[in-house]
C-alpha positions in Angstrom: -21.0 0.4 5.8 -18.1 2.1 7.6 -14.7 2.6 6.0 -11.7 3.3 8.2 -8.7 4.7 6.3 -5.2 5.6 7.2 -2.6 7.4 5.0 1.1 6.6 5.3 4.1 7.1 3.1 7.5 5.8 2.2 10.4 7.0 0.0 11.7 4.5 -2.5 13.3 4.2 -5.9 12.2 1.8 -8.7 12.4 1.3 -12.4 9.8 -0.3 -14.7 10.9 -3.3 -16.6 9.7 -3.7 -20.2 8.3 -0.1 -20.2 10.2 1.5 -23.1 10.1 5.0 -21.7 12.0 7.2 -19.3 10.5 5.4 -16.3 12.5 2.3 -17.3 15.5 4.0 -15.7 16.0 4.3 -12.0 14.0 7.1 -10.3 12.3 7.7 -7.0 9.0 8.8 -5.4 7.5 9.7 -2.1 4.8 7.0 -2.3 1.6 7.9 -0.4 -0.5 4.9 0.6 -4.1 5.0 1.7 -5.5 1.8 3.2 -9.2 1.4 4.0 -10.9 -1.4 5.9 -14.6 -1.9 6.0 -17.0 -2.9 8.8 -20.8 -3.3 8.8 -21.1 -2.6 12.5 -19.4 -0.9 15.4 -17.7 -2.9 18.2 -18.3 -2.5 21.9 -16.3 0.7 21.9 -18.4 2.0 19.1 -15.5 1.8 16.7 -15.6 0.3 13.2 -11.8 -0.4 13.5 -9.0 1.1 15.5 -6.9 3.6 13.6 -3.9 2.8 15.8 -4.0 -0.9 14.9 -4.4 -0.2 11.2 -1.4 2.2 11.3 0.7 -0.4 13.1 0.0 -3.0 10.5 0.5 -0.8 7.5 3.7 0.7 8.9 5.0 -2.8 9.5 4.3 -3.8 5.9 5.8 -0.7 4.2 8.8 -0.5 6.5 10.6 -2.9 4.2 9.9 -0.6 1.2 11.3 2.6 2.7 14.6 4.0 1.3 15.3 1.0 -1.0 15.2 0.2 -4.6 11.9 -1.7 -4.8 13.2 -3.8 -7.6 15.7 -5.3 -5.2 13.1 -6.3 -2.5 10.8 -9.3 -2.7 8.3 -9.6 -4.3 9.4 -6.8 -6.7 12.6 -8.6 -7.5 10.3 -10.8 -9.6 7.1 -8.6 -10.0 7.5 -5.3 -11.9 7.5 -2.6 -9.3 4.5 -0.8 -10.7 2.0 1.2 -8.6 -0.6 -1.5 -9.5 1.6 -4.3 -8.1 2.5 -2.3 -5.0 -1.2 -1.6 -4.3 -2.1 -5.3 -4.7 0.8 -6.6 -2.5 0.0 -4.1 0.3 -3.7 -5.1 0.0 -2.9 -8.8 0.3 -0.5 -8.3 3.2 -3.0 -6.2 5.2 -5.7 -8.8 4.5 -3.4 -11.5 5.8 -2.4 -9.5 8.9 -6.0 -8.5 9.7 -8.3 -11.5 8.9 -11.0 -10.1 11.3 -11.7 -7.2 9.0 -12.3 -6.7 5.3 -9.8 -4.7 3.3 -11.9 -2.3 1.2 -9.1 -0.8 -0.9 -5.5 0.3 -1.1 -4.6 3.4 -3.0 -1.0 4.1 -4.0 0.0 7.6 -5.1 3.3 7.9 -6.9 2.7 11.6 -7.2 -0.1 14.0 -6.2 -1.8 13.6 -9.6 -1.2 9.9 -10.4 -2.5 7.0 -8.4 -3.8 3.4 -8.5 -6.5 1.9 -6.4 -6.8 -1.9 -5.8 -9.9 -3.3 -4.2 
């Protein structure tokens, strides 16, 4: 099994609803995103998947999250803007945009030492 992964980032603010701690107030992160797709075999070019295509899709998805308050942007105007929900939303959007490949996982880092992986 091959996994092809790209790392991207965006800068955004958020606050956690119903948290009861300091993260319930508005604060920001440089969110690091790692998206991995999986392939059993190589294509005619001997690639599992094209990095350029994966970057293009991920960049298009996260463009709407950059330099905003995530809580103001759908679906996070209804969903809590947690790392868990961000990872799942990106996973689902990549899967919808690339039905020809299996999304293996999406990892969202809100800091260098705190992250969530959705698979």
